[in-house]
PyMOL Python script that loads the backbone (N, CA, C, O; Angstrom):
from pymol import cmd

cmd.read_pdbstr("""\
ATOM      1  N   UNK A   1     140.042  84.595  63.854  1.00  0.00           N
ATOM      2  CA  UNK A   1     138.960  84.426  64.727  1.00  0.00           C
ATOM      3  C   UNK A   1     139.043  86.028  65.478  1.00  0.00           C
ATOM      4  O   UNK A   1     140.086  86.641  65.704  1.00  0.00           O
ATOM      5  N   UNK A   2     138.170  86.317  65.669  1.00  0.00           N
ATOM      6  CA  UNK A   2     137.920  87.972  66.409  1.00  0.00           C
ATOM      7  C   UNK A   2     138.267  87.649  67.754  1.00  0.00           C
ATOM      8  O   UNK A   2     137.891  86.656  68.377  1.00  0.00           O
ATOM      9  N   UNK A   3     139.047  88.603  68.171  1.00  0.00           N
ATOM     10  CA  UNK A   3     139.299  88.500  69.673  1.00  0.00           C
ATOM     11  C   UNK A   3     138.150  89.507  70.404  1.00  0.00           C
ATOM     12  O   UNK A   3     137.639  90.581  70.086  1.00  0.00           O
ATOM     13  N   UNK A   4     137.993  88.417  71.764  1.00  0.00           N
ATOM     14  CA  UNK A   4     136.697  89.272  72.546  1.00  0.00           C
ATOM     15  C   UNK A   4     137.060  90.103  73.415  1.00  0.00           C
ATOM     16  O   UNK A   4     137.920  89.752  74.222  1.00  0.00           O
ATOM     17  N   UNK A   5     136.451  91.534  73.483  1.00  0.00           N
ATOM     18  CA  UNK A   5     136.842  92.367  74.351  1.00  0.00           C
ATOM     19  C   UNK A   5     135.931  92.497  75.314  1.00  0.00           C
ATOM     20  O   UNK A   5     134.767  92.588  74.923  1.00  0.00           O
ATOM     21  N   UNK A   6     136.171  92.539  76.722  1.00  0.00           N
ATOM     22  CA  UNK A   6     135.320  92.681  77.475  1.00  0.00           C
ATOM     23  C   UNK A   6     134.701  94.232  77.822  1.00  0.00           C
ATOM     24  O   UNK A   6     135.372  95.231  77.568  1.00  0.00           O
ATOM     25  N   UNK A   7     133.511  94.307  78.356  1.00  0.00           N
ATOM     26  CA  UNK A   7     132.778  95.647  78.186  1.00  0.00           C
ATOM     27  C   UNK A   7     133.536  96.363  79.138  1.00  0.00           C
ATOM     28  O   UNK A   7     134.322  95.846  79.932  1.00  0.00           O
ATOM     29  N   UNK A   8     133.296  97.494  79.045  1.00  0.00           N
ATOM     30  CA  UNK A   8     133.812  98.772  79.769  1.00  0.00           C
ATOM     31  C   UNK A   8     133.450  98.834  81.460  1.00  0.00           C
ATOM     32  O   UNK A   8     132.394  98.703  82.080  1.00  0.00           O
ATOM     33  N   UNK A   9     134.576  99.046  81.792  1.00  0.00           N
ATOM     34  CA  UNK A   9     134.240  99.015  83.257  1.00  0.00           C
ATOM     35  C   UNK A   9     133.439 100.062  83.495  1.00  0.00           C
ATOM     36  O   UNK A   9     133.486 101.097  82.831  1.00  0.00           O
ATOM     37  N   UNK A  10     132.473  99.814  84.676  1.00  0.00           N
ATOM     38  CA  UNK A  10     131.321 101.116  85.030  1.00  0.00           C
ATOM     39  C   UNK A  10     131.393 101.338  86.550  1.00  0.00           C
ATOM     40  O   UNK A  10     131.278 100.450  87.394  1.00  0.00           O
ATOM     41  N   UNK A  11     131.636 102.889  86.824  1.00  0.00           N
ATOM     42  CA  UNK A  11     131.583 102.935  88.317  1.00  0.00           C
ATOM     43  C   UNK A  11     130.355 103.020  88.810  1.00  0.00           C
ATOM     44  O   UNK A  11     129.424 103.764  88.500  1.00  0.00           O
ATOM     45  N   UNK A  12     130.474 101.913  89.867  1.00  0.00           N
ATOM     46  CA  UNK A  12     129.086 101.546  90.797  1.00  0.00           C
ATOM     47  C   UNK A  12     128.542 102.589  91.135  1.00  0.00           C
ATOM     48  O   UNK A  12     127.313 102.538  91.200  1.00  0.00           O
ATOM     49  N   UNK A  13     129.236 103.941  91.483  1.00  0.00           N
ATOM     50  CA  UNK A  13     128.226 104.884  92.274  1.00  0.00           C
ATOM     51  C   UNK A  13     127.868 105.849  91.374  1.00  0.00           C
ATOM     52  O   UNK A  13     127.283 106.818  91.859  1.00  0.00           O
ATOM     53  N   UNK A  14     128.111 105.846  89.890  1.00  0.00           N
ATOM     54  CA  UNK A  14     127.270 106.660  89.063  1.00  0.00           C
ATOM     55  C   UNK A  14     125.727 106.370  89.075  1.00  0.00           C
ATOM     56  O   UNK A  14     125.226 105.276  89.335  1.00  0.00           O
ATOM     57  N   UNK A  15     125.061 107.504  88.758  1.00  0.00           N
ATOM     58  CA  UNK A  15     123.687 107.157  88.441  1.00  0.00           C
ATOM     59  C   UNK A  15     123.183 106.223  87.371  1.00  0.00           C
ATOM     60  O   UNK A  15     123.695 106.322  86.256  1.00  0.00           O
ATOM     61  N   UNK A  16     122.293 105.381  87.566  1.00  0.00           N
ATOM     62  CA  UNK A  16     121.781 104.688  86.689  1.00  0.00           C
ATOM     63  C   UNK A  16     121.338 105.436  85.180  1.00  0.00           C
ATOM     64  O   UNK A  16     120.848 106.565  85.219  1.00  0.00           O
ATOM     65  N   UNK A  17     121.489 104.915  84.200  1.00  0.00           N
ATOM     66  CA  UNK A  17     121.080 105.459  83.038  1.00  0.00           C
ATOM     67  C   UNK A  17     119.384 105.024  83.030  1.00  0.00           C
ATOM     68  O   UNK A  17     119.005 103.884  82.762  1.00  0.00           O
ATOM     69  N   UNK A  18     118.636 105.948  83.310  1.00  0.00           N
ATOM     70  CA  UNK A  18     117.079 105.485  83.496  1.00  0.00           C
ATOM     71  C   UNK A  18     116.444 105.987  81.820  1.00  0.00           C
ATOM     72  O   UNK A  18     116.708 106.896  81.033  1.00  0.00           O
ATOM     73  N   UNK A  19     115.490 104.824  81.849  1.00  0.00           N
ATOM     74  CA  UNK A  19     114.912 105.249  80.400  1.00  0.00           C
ATOM     75  C   UNK A  19     113.944 106.562  80.550  1.00  0.00           C
ATOM     76  O   UNK A  19     113.388 106.742  81.633  1.00  0.00           O
ATOM     77  N   UNK A  20     113.745 107.448  79.511  1.00  0.00           N
ATOM     78  CA  UNK A  20     113.014 108.777  79.980  1.00  0.00           C
ATOM     79  C   UNK A  20     111.410 108.468  79.382  1.00  0.00           C
ATOM     80  O   UNK A  20     110.444 109.206  79.575  1.00  0.00           O
ATOM     81  N   UNK A  21     111.407 107.309  78.688  1.00  0.00           N
ATOM     82  CA  UNK A  21     109.980 106.814  78.066  1.00  0.00           C
ATOM     83  C   UNK A  21     109.119 106.814  79.246  1.00  0.00           C
ATOM     84  O   UNK A  21     109.531 106.249  80.259  1.00  0.00           O
ATOM     85  N   UNK A  22     107.786 107.469  79.240  1.00  0.00           N
ATOM     86  CA  UNK A  22     106.530 107.343  80.274  1.00  0.00           C
ATOM     87  C   UNK A  22     106.785 108.364  81.323  1.00  0.00           C
ATOM     88  O   UNK A  22     105.952 108.587  82.202  1.00  0.00           O
ATOM     89  N   UNK A  23     107.897 108.973  81.247  1.00  0.00           N
ATOM     90  CA  UNK A  23     108.066 109.456  82.747  1.00  0.00           C
ATOM     91  C   UNK A  23     106.998 110.685  83.129  1.00  0.00           C
ATOM     92  O   UNK A  23     106.314 110.669  84.153  1.00  0.00           O
ATOM     93  N   UNK A  24     106.971 111.754  82.130  1.00  0.00           N
ATOM     94  CA  UNK A  24     105.631 112.570  82.448  1.00  0.00           C
ATOM     95  C   UNK A  24     104.177 112.060  82.737  1.00  0.00           C
ATOM     96  O   UNK A  24     103.463 112.558  83.607  1.00  0.00           O
ATOM     97  N   UNK A  25     103.763 110.901  81.833  1.00  0.00           N
ATOM     98  CA  UNK A  25     102.497 110.306  82.275  1.00  0.00           C
ATOM     99  C   UNK A  25     102.539 109.578  83.368  1.00  0.00           C
ATOM    100  O   UNK A  25     101.472 109.220  83.867  1.00  0.00           O
ATOM    101  N   UNK A  26     103.985 109.151  84.061  1.00  0.00           N
ATOM    102  CA  UNK A  26     103.625 108.569  85.481  1.00  0.00           C
ATOM    103  C   UNK A  26     103.570 109.407  86.298  1.00  0.00           C
ATOM    104  O   UNK A  26     102.880 109.149  87.284  1.00  0.00           O
ATOM    105  N   UNK A  27     104.229 110.677  86.235  1.00  0.00           N
ATOM    106  CA  UNK A  27     103.926 111.680  87.446  1.00  0.00           C
ATOM    107  C   UNK A  27     102.478 112.293  87.089  1.00  0.00           C
ATOM    108  O   UNK A  27     101.706 112.618  87.992  1.00  0.00           O
ATOM    109  N   UNK A  28     102.201 112.411  85.939  1.00  0.00           N
ATOM    110  CA  UNK A  28     100.898 113.138  85.891  1.00  0.00           C
ATOM    111  C   UNK A  28      99.602 111.697  86.397  1.00  0.00           C
ATOM    112  O   UNK A  28      98.638 111.962  87.115  1.00  0.00           O
ATOM    113  N   UNK A  29      99.777 110.742  86.036  1.00  0.00           N
ATOM    114  CA  UNK A  29      99.042 109.556  86.846  1.00  0.00           C
ATOM    115  C   UNK A  29      99.311 109.563  88.447  1.00  0.00           C
ATOM    116  O   UNK A  29      98.449 109.205  89.250  1.00  0.00           O
ATOM    117  N   UNK A  30     100.283 109.901  88.729  1.00  0.00           N
ATOM    118  CA  UNK A  30     100.728 109.952  90.340  1.00  0.00           C
ATOM    119  C   UNK A  30      99.653 111.117  90.843  1.00  0.00           C
ATOM    120  O   UNK A  30      98.950 110.814  91.807  1.00  0.00           O
ATOM    121  N   UNK A  31      99.515 112.194  90.355  1.00  0.00           N
ATOM    122  CA  UNK A  31      98.900 113.181  90.824  1.00  0.00           C
ATOM    123  C   UNK A  31      97.717 113.031  90.753  1.00  0.00           C
ATOM    124  O   UNK A  31      97.084 113.408  91.740  1.00  0.00           O
ATOM    125  N   UNK A  32      96.937 112.433  89.587  1.00  0.00           N
ATOM    126  CA  UNK A  32      95.512 111.889  89.179  1.00  0.00           C
ATOM    127  C   UNK A  32      95.066 110.793  90.538  1.00  0.00           C
ATOM    128  O   UNK A  32      94.055 110.957  91.221  1.00  0.00           O
ATOM    129  N   UNK A  33      95.879 109.884  90.691  1.00  0.00           N
ATOM    130  CA  UNK A  33      95.751 109.115  91.672  1.00  0.00           C
ATOM    131  C   UNK A  33      95.816 109.836  93.102  1.00  0.00           C
ATOM    132  O   UNK A  33      95.022 109.277  93.858  1.00  0.00           O
ATOM    133  N   UNK A  34      96.423 110.776  93.658  1.00  0.00           N
ATOM    134  CA  UNK A  34      96.409 111.194  94.823  1.00  0.00           C
ATOM    135  C   UNK A  34      95.023 111.913  94.962  1.00  0.00           C
ATOM    136  O   UNK A  34      94.463 111.801  96.052  1.00  0.00           O
ATOM    137  N   UNK A  35      94.436 112.608  94.016  1.00  0.00           N
ATOM    138  CA  UNK A  35      93.257 113.343  93.956  1.00  0.00           C
ATOM    139  C   UNK A  35      92.107 112.131  94.284  1.00  0.00           C
ATOM    140  O   UNK A  35      91.310 112.297  95.207  1.00  0.00           O
ATOM    141  N   UNK A  36      92.088 110.844  93.414  1.00  0.00           N
ATOM    142  CA  UNK A  36      90.970 109.926  93.454  1.00  0.00           C
ATOM    143  C   UNK A  36      91.286 109.368  95.022  1.00  0.00           C
ATOM    144  O   UNK A  36      90.331 108.947  95.674  1.00  0.00           O
ATOM    145  N   UNK A  37      92.665 109.371  95.625  1.00  0.00           N
ATOM    146  CA  UNK A  37      92.627 108.796  97.045  1.00  0.00           C
ATOM    147  C   UNK A  37      92.119 109.404  98.047  1.00  0.00           C
ATOM    148  O   UNK A  37      91.963 108.795  99.106  1.00  0.00           O
ATOM    149  N   UNK A  38      91.768 110.694  97.916  1.00  0.00           N
ATOM    150  CA  UNK A  38      90.780 111.523  98.872  1.00  0.00           C
ATOM    151  C   UNK A  38      89.429 110.918  98.814  1.00  0.00           C
ATOM    152  O   UNK A  38      88.703 111.023  99.803  1.00  0.00           O
ATOM    153  N   UNK A  39      88.992 110.258  97.694  1.00  0.00           N
ATOM    154  CA  UNK A  39      87.646 109.704  97.768  1.00  0.00           C
ATOM    155  C   UNK A  39      87.423 108.373  97.621  1.00  0.00           C
ATOM    156  O   UNK A  39      86.522 107.832  98.262  1.00  0.00           O
ATOM    157  N   UNK A  40      88.209 107.682  96.766  1.00  0.00           N
ATOM    158  CA  UNK A  40      87.987 106.292  96.859  1.00  0.00           C
ATOM    159  C   UNK A  40      88.986 105.466  96.891  1.00  0.00           C
ATOM    160  O   UNK A  40      89.919 105.506  96.089  1.00  0.00           O
ATOM    161  N   UNK A  41      88.841 104.423  98.080  1.00  0.00           N
ATOM    162  CA  UNK A  41      89.993 103.467  98.654  1.00  0.00           C
ATOM    163  C   UNK A  41      91.325 104.145  98.610  1.00  0.00           C
ATOM    164  O   UNK A  41      92.124 104.084  97.676  1.00  0.00           O
ATOM    165  N   UNK A  42      91.484 104.876  99.866  1.00  0.00           N
ATOM    166  CA  UNK A  42      92.485 105.943  99.812  1.00  0.00           C
ATOM    167  C   UNK A  42      94.050 104.982 100.107  1.00  0.00           C
ATOM    168  O   UNK A  42      95.180 105.434  99.923  1.00  0.00           O
ATOM    169  N   UNK A  43      93.781 103.855 100.503  1.00  0.00           N
ATOM    170  CA  UNK A  43      95.045 103.058 100.940  1.00  0.00           C
ATOM    171  C   UNK A  43      95.585 102.627  99.193  1.00  0.00           C
ATOM    172  O   UNK A  43      96.675 102.852  98.668  1.00  0.00           O
ATOM    173  N   UNK A  44      94.630 102.098  98.740  1.00  0.00           N
ATOM    174  CA  UNK A  44      95.122 101.578  97.342  1.00  0.00           C
ATOM    175  C   UNK A  44      95.828 102.584  96.450  1.00  0.00           C
ATOM    176  O   UNK A  44      97.002 102.674  96.089  1.00  0.00           O
ATOM    177  N   UNK A  45      94.661 103.369  96.189  1.00  0.00           N
ATOM    178  CA  UNK A  45      95.148 104.622  95.260  1.00  0.00           C
ATOM    179  C   UNK A  45      96.046 105.345  95.539  1.00  0.00           C
ATOM    180  O   UNK A  45      96.738 105.803  94.629  1.00  0.00           O
ATOM    181  N   UNK A  46      96.320 105.681  96.941  1.00  0.00           N
ATOM    182  CA  UNK A  46      97.105 106.551  97.498  1.00  0.00           C
ATOM    183  C   UNK A  46      98.880 105.825  97.076  1.00  0.00           C
ATOM    184  O   UNK A  46      99.772 106.404  96.456  1.00  0.00           O
ATOM    185  N   UNK A  47      98.906 104.410  97.676  1.00  0.00           N
ATOM    186  CA  UNK A  47     100.102 103.709  97.405  1.00  0.00           C
ATOM    187  C   UNK A  47     100.398 103.677  95.751  1.00  0.00           C
ATOM    188  O   UNK A  47     101.503 103.893  95.253  1.00  0.00           O
ATOM    189  N   UNK A  48      99.520 103.451  95.219  1.00  0.00           N
ATOM    190  CA  UNK A  48      99.886 103.474  93.519  1.00  0.00           C
ATOM    191  C   UNK A  48     100.170 104.686  93.026  1.00  0.00           C
ATOM    192  O   UNK A  48     100.893 104.681  92.030  1.00  0.00           O
ATOM    193  N   UNK A  49      99.756 105.883  93.498  1.00  0.00           N
ATOM    194  CA  UNK A  49     100.126 107.197  93.298  1.00  0.00           C
ATOM    195  C   UNK A  49     101.364 107.428  93.408  1.00  0.00           C
ATOM    196  O   UNK A  49     102.094 107.919  92.548  1.00  0.00           O
ATOM    197  N   UNK A  50     101.745 106.958  94.852  1.00  0.00           N
ATOM    198  CA  UNK A  50     103.171 107.005  95.255  1.00  0.00           C
ATOM    199  C   UNK A  50     104.025 106.274  94.537  1.00  0.00           C
ATOM    200  O   UNK A  50     105.096 106.831  94.298  1.00  0.00           O
ATOM    201  N   UNK A  51     103.864 105.129  94.096  1.00  0.00           N
ATOM    202  CA  UNK A  51     104.408 104.188  93.504  1.00  0.00           C
ATOM    203  C   UNK A  51     104.977 105.023  91.597  1.00  0.00           C
ATOM    204  O   UNK A  51     106.079 105.191  91.073  1.00  0.00           O
ATOM    205  N   UNK A  52     103.789 105.271  91.223  1.00  0.00           N
ATOM    206  CA  UNK A  52     103.854 105.975  89.916  1.00  0.00           C
ATOM    207  C   UNK A  52     104.790 107.388  90.021  1.00  0.00           C
ATOM    208  O   UNK A  52     105.617 107.714  89.170  1.00  0.00           O
ATOM    209  N   UNK A  53     104.527 108.030  91.053  1.00  0.00           N
ATOM    210  CA  UNK A  53     105.378 109.406  91.394  1.00  0.00           C
ATOM    211  C   UNK A  53     106.781 108.956  91.566  1.00  0.00           C
ATOM    212  O   UNK A  53     107.693 109.517  90.958  1.00  0.00           O
ATOM    213  N   UNK A  54     106.986 107.958  92.378  1.00  0.00           N
ATOM    214  CA  UNK A  54     108.346 107.742  92.529  1.00  0.00           C
ATOM    215  C   UNK A  54     109.282 107.237  91.134  1.00  0.00           C
ATOM    216  O   UNK A  54     110.437 107.448  90.764  1.00  0.00           O
ATOM    217  N   UNK A  55     108.129 106.466  90.600  1.00  0.00           N
ATOM    218  CA  UNK A  55     108.848 105.795  89.038  1.00  0.00           C
ATOM    219  C   UNK A  55     109.185 106.679  88.020  1.00  0.00           C
ATOM    220  O   UNK A  55     110.023 106.449  87.147  1.00  0.00           O
ATOM    221  N   UNK A  56     108.360 107.948  88.167  1.00  0.00           N
ATOM    222  CA  UNK A  56     108.771 109.041  87.362  1.00  0.00           C
ATOM    223  C   UNK A  56     110.064 109.602  87.953  1.00  0.00           C
ATOM    224  O   UNK A  56     111.089 109.801  87.300  1.00  0.00           O
ATOM    225  N   UNK A  57     109.963 109.751  88.794  1.00  0.00           N
ATOM    226  CA  UNK A  57     111.205 110.493  89.581  1.00  0.00           C
ATOM    227  C   UNK A  57     112.509 109.632  89.266  1.00  0.00           C
ATOM    228  O   UNK A  57     113.530 110.219  88.905  1.00  0.00           O
ATOM    229  N   UNK A  58     112.486 108.300  89.393  1.00  0.00           N
ATOM    230  CA  UNK A  58     113.667 107.588  89.209  1.00  0.00           C
ATOM    231  C   UNK A  58     114.114 107.726  87.597  1.00  0.00           C
ATOM    232  O   UNK A  58     115.258 107.682  87.146  1.00  0.00           O
ATOM    233  N   UNK A  59     112.784 107.916  86.829  1.00  0.00           N
ATOM    234  CA  UNK A  59     113.141 107.800  85.502  1.00  0.00           C
ATOM    235  C   UNK A  59     113.519 109.396  84.870  1.00  0.00           C
ATOM    236  O   UNK A  59     113.553 109.615  83.660  1.00  0.00           O
ATOM    237  N   UNK A  60     113.766 110.343  85.815  1.00  0.00           N
ATOM    238  CA  UNK A  60     114.261 111.665  85.781  1.00  0.00           C
ATOM    239  C   UNK A  60     113.518 112.460  85.592  1.00  0.00           C
ATOM    240  O   UNK A  60     114.013 113.470  85.093  1.00  0.00           O
ATOM    241  N   UNK A  61     111.752 112.513  85.887  1.00  0.00           N
ATOM    242  CA  UNK A  61     110.991 113.878  85.970  1.00  0.00           C
ATOM    243  C   UNK A  61     111.005 114.618  86.893  1.00  0.00           C
ATOM    244  O   UNK A  61     110.963 114.022  87.969  1.00  0.00           O
ATOM    245  N   UNK A  62     111.050 115.759  86.961  1.00  0.00           N
ATOM    246  CA  UNK A  62     111.280 116.790  88.171  1.00  0.00           C
ATOM    247  C   UNK A  62     109.860 116.697  88.619  1.00  0.00           C
ATOM    248  O   UNK A  62     109.811 117.114  89.776  1.00  0.00           O
ATOM    249  N   UNK A  63     108.734 116.342  88.212  1.00  0.00           N
ATOM    250  CA  UNK A  63     107.594 116.008  88.965  1.00  0.00           C
ATOM    251  C   UNK A  63     107.212 114.742  89.324  1.00  0.00           C
ATOM    252  O   UNK A  63     106.037 114.462  89.560  1.00  0.00           O
ATOM    253  N   UNK A  64     108.101 113.966  89.382  1.00  0.00           N
ATOM    254  CA  UNK A  64     107.972 112.588  89.955  1.00  0.00           C
ATOM    255  C   UNK A  64     107.723 112.544  91.587  1.00  0.00           C
ATOM    256  O   UNK A  64     106.752 112.027  92.138  1.00  0.00           O
ATOM    257  N   UNK A  65     108.610 113.077  92.098  1.00  0.00           N
ATOM    258  CA  UNK A  65     108.674 113.260  94.082  1.00  0.00           C
ATOM    259  C   UNK A  65     107.504 114.146  94.307  1.00  0.00           C
ATOM    260  O   UNK A  65     106.700 113.679  95.114  1.00  0.00           O
ATOM    261  N   UNK A  66     107.193 115.326  93.796  1.00  0.00           N
ATOM    262  CA  UNK A  66     106.185 115.993  94.242  1.00  0.00           C
ATOM    263  C   UNK A  66     104.872 115.371  94.113  1.00  0.00           C
ATOM    264  O   UNK A  66     103.989 115.553  94.952  1.00  0.00           O
ATOM    265  N   UNK A  67     104.685 114.430  92.781  1.00  0.00           N
ATOM    266  CA  UNK A  67     103.507 113.902  92.634  1.00  0.00           C
ATOM    267  C   UNK A  67     103.562 112.512  93.784  1.00  0.00           C
ATOM    268  O   UNK A  67     102.461 112.239  94.263  1.00  0.00           O
ATOM    269  N   UNK A  68     104.585 111.752  94.186  1.00  0.00           N
ATOM    270  CA  UNK A  68     104.825 110.681  95.212  1.00  0.00           C
ATOM    271  C   UNK A  68     104.252 111.623  96.572  1.00  0.00           C
ATOM    272  O   UNK A  68     103.369 111.210  97.324  1.00  0.00           O
ATOM    273  N   UNK A  69     104.771 112.636  96.687  1.00  0.00           N
ATOM    274  CA  UNK A  69     104.490 113.305  98.008  1.00  0.00           C
ATOM    275  C   UNK A  69     103.159 113.392  98.293  1.00  0.00           C
ATOM    276  O   UNK A  69     102.655 112.702  99.179  1.00  0.00           O
ATOM    277  N   UNK A  70     102.275 114.492  97.360  1.00  0.00           N
ATOM    278  CA  UNK A  70     100.889 114.789  97.134  1.00  0.00           C
ATOM    279  C   UNK A  70     100.221 113.300  97.454  1.00  0.00           C
ATOM    280  O   UNK A  70      99.371 113.213  98.340  1.00  0.00           O
ATOM    281  N   UNK A  71     100.578 112.304  96.807  1.00  0.00           N
ATOM    282  CA  UNK A  71      99.762 111.142  97.039  1.00  0.00           C
ATOM    283  C   UNK A  71      99.747 110.428  98.538  1.00  0.00           C
ATOM    284  O   UNK A  71      98.858 109.812  99.127  1.00  0.00           O
ATOM    285  N   UNK A  72     100.922 110.725  98.855  1.00  0.00           N
ATOM    286  CA  UNK A  72     100.941 110.183 100.671  1.00  0.00           C
ATOM    287  C   UNK A  72     100.110 111.186 101.284  1.00  0.00           C
ATOM    288  O   UNK A  72      99.237 110.898 102.103  1.00  0.00           O
ATOM    289  N   UNK A  73     100.402 112.537 100.844  1.00  0.00           N
ATOM    290  CA  UNK A  73      99.409 113.498 101.973  1.00  0.00           C
ATOM    291  C   UNK A  73      97.863 113.248 101.747  1.00  0.00           C
ATOM    292  O   UNK A  73      97.062 113.279 102.681  1.00  0.00           O
ATOM    293  N   UNK A  74      97.509 113.001 100.451  1.00  0.00           N
ATOM    294  CA  UNK A  74      96.250 112.895  99.870  1.00  0.00           C
ATOM    295  C   UNK A  74      95.692 111.497 100.626  1.00  0.00           C
ATOM    296  O   UNK A  74      94.647 111.510 101.276  1.00  0.00           O
ATOM    297  N   UNK A  75      96.373 110.502 100.491  1.00  0.00           N
ATOM    298  CA  UNK A  75      96.230 109.333 101.208  1.00  0.00           C
ATOM    299  C   UNK A  75      95.854 109.295 102.573  1.00  0.00           C
ATOM    300  O   UNK A  75      94.988 108.512 102.964  1.00  0.00           O
ATOM    301  N   UNK A  76      96.500 110.160 103.400  1.00  0.00           N
ATOM    302  CA  UNK A  76      96.111 110.245 104.523  1.00  0.00           C
ATOM    303  C   UNK A  76      94.922 111.133 104.793  1.00  0.00           C
ATOM    304  O   UNK A  76      94.115 110.795 105.659  1.00  0.00           O
ATOM    305  N   UNK A  77      94.776 112.151 104.166  1.00  0.00           N
ATOM    306  CA  UNK A  77      93.512 112.965 104.254  1.00  0.00           C
ATOM    307  C   UNK A  77      92.442 112.226 103.809  1.00  0.00           C
ATOM    308  O   UNK A  77      91.284 112.501 104.123  1.00  0.00           O
ATOM    309  N   UNK A  78      92.784 111.209 103.023  1.00  0.00           N
ATOM    310  CA  UNK A  78      91.476 110.519 102.667  1.00  0.00           C
ATOM    311  C   UNK A  78      91.094 109.252 103.487  1.00  0.00           C
ATOM    312  O   UNK A  78      89.972 108.747 103.456  1.00  0.00           O
ATOM    313  N   UNK A  79      92.254 108.740 104.304  1.00  0.00           N
ATOM    314  CA  UNK A  79      91.861 107.903 105.435  1.00  0.00           C
ATOM    315  C   UNK A  79      91.122 108.846 106.465  1.00  0.00           C
ATOM    316  O   UNK A  79      90.125 108.351 106.992  1.00  0.00           O
ATOM    317  N   UNK A  80      91.384 109.827 106.742  1.00  0.00           N
ATOM    318  CA  UNK A  80      90.888 110.724 107.809  1.00  0.00           C
ATOM    319  C   UNK A  80      89.341 111.096 107.390  1.00  0.00           C
ATOM    320  O   UNK A  80      88.510 111.204 108.292  1.00  0.00           O
ATOM    321  N   UNK A  81      88.924 111.309 105.894  1.00  0.00           N
ATOM    322  CA  UNK A  81      87.624 111.705 105.639  1.00  0.00           C
ATOM    323  C   UNK A  81      87.002 110.379 105.737  1.00  0.00           C
ATOM    324  O   UNK A  81      86.034 110.426 106.496  1.00  0.00           O
ATOM    325  N   UNK A  82      87.199 109.275 105.268  1.00  0.00           N
ATOM    326  CA  UNK A  82      86.742 108.024 105.780  1.00  0.00           C
ATOM    327  C   UNK A  82      86.569 107.508 107.107  1.00  0.00           C
ATOM    328  O   UNK A  82      85.775 106.621 107.420  1.00  0.00           O
ATOM    329  N   UNK A  83      87.257 108.036 107.769  1.00  0.00           N
ATOM    330  CA  UNK A  83      87.255 107.731 109.012  1.00  0.00           C
ATOM    331  C   UNK A  83      85.850 108.670 109.943  1.00  0.00           C
ATOM    332  O   UNK A  83      85.074 108.290 110.820  1.00  0.00           O
ATOM    333  N   UNK A  84      86.010 109.899 109.298  1.00  0.00           N
ATOM    334  CA  UNK A  84      84.983 110.685 109.807  1.00  0.00           C
ATOM    335  C   UNK A  84      83.573 110.675 109.132  1.00  0.00           C
ATOM    336  O   UNK A  84      82.642 111.281 109.663  1.00  0.00           O
ATOM    337  N   UNK A  85      83.410 109.970 107.933  1.00  0.00           N
ATOM    338  CA  UNK A  85      82.246 109.919 107.515  1.00  0.00           C
ATOM    339  C   UNK A  85      81.841 108.730 107.767  1.00  0.00           C
ATOM    340  O   UNK A  85      80.613 108.679 107.685  1.00  0.00           O
ATOM    341  N   UNK A  86      82.516 107.326 108.154  1.00  0.00           N
ATOM    342  CA  UNK A  86      82.179 106.038 108.375  1.00  0.00           C
ATOM    343  C   UNK A  86      81.780 106.043 110.203  1.00  0.00           C
ATOM    344  O   UNK A  86      81.295 105.042 110.732  1.00  0.00           O
ATOM    345  N   UNK A  87      82.056 107.217 110.921  1.00  0.00           N
ATOM    346  CA  UNK A  87      82.099 107.168 112.512  1.00  0.00           C
ATOM    347  C   UNK A  87      80.495 107.130 112.746  1.00  0.00           C
ATOM    348  O   UNK A  87      80.038 107.085 113.888  1.00  0.00           O
TER     349      UNK A  87
END
""", "prot")
cmd.dss("prot")
cmd.show_as("cartoon", "prot")
cmd.util.cbc("prot")
cmd.orient("prot")
């Protein structure tokens, strides 16, 4: 009967191994949703852009955080534009 060996210990403070799949399309989607949030449903598309950008950032794409930041700024600008237009 084979002997059971426990899995190797993992340091809890090491960065998790992220899946690199779909990291660049997520960042590009974050930028696209950022631009869309300027004109159409700024809260919904801005939040979705931030989520896509942060997901790309967690997966290791260097454009992920800038996409999330851009989506947040565009969301705020889109809400301001919506306020000025509907005033």
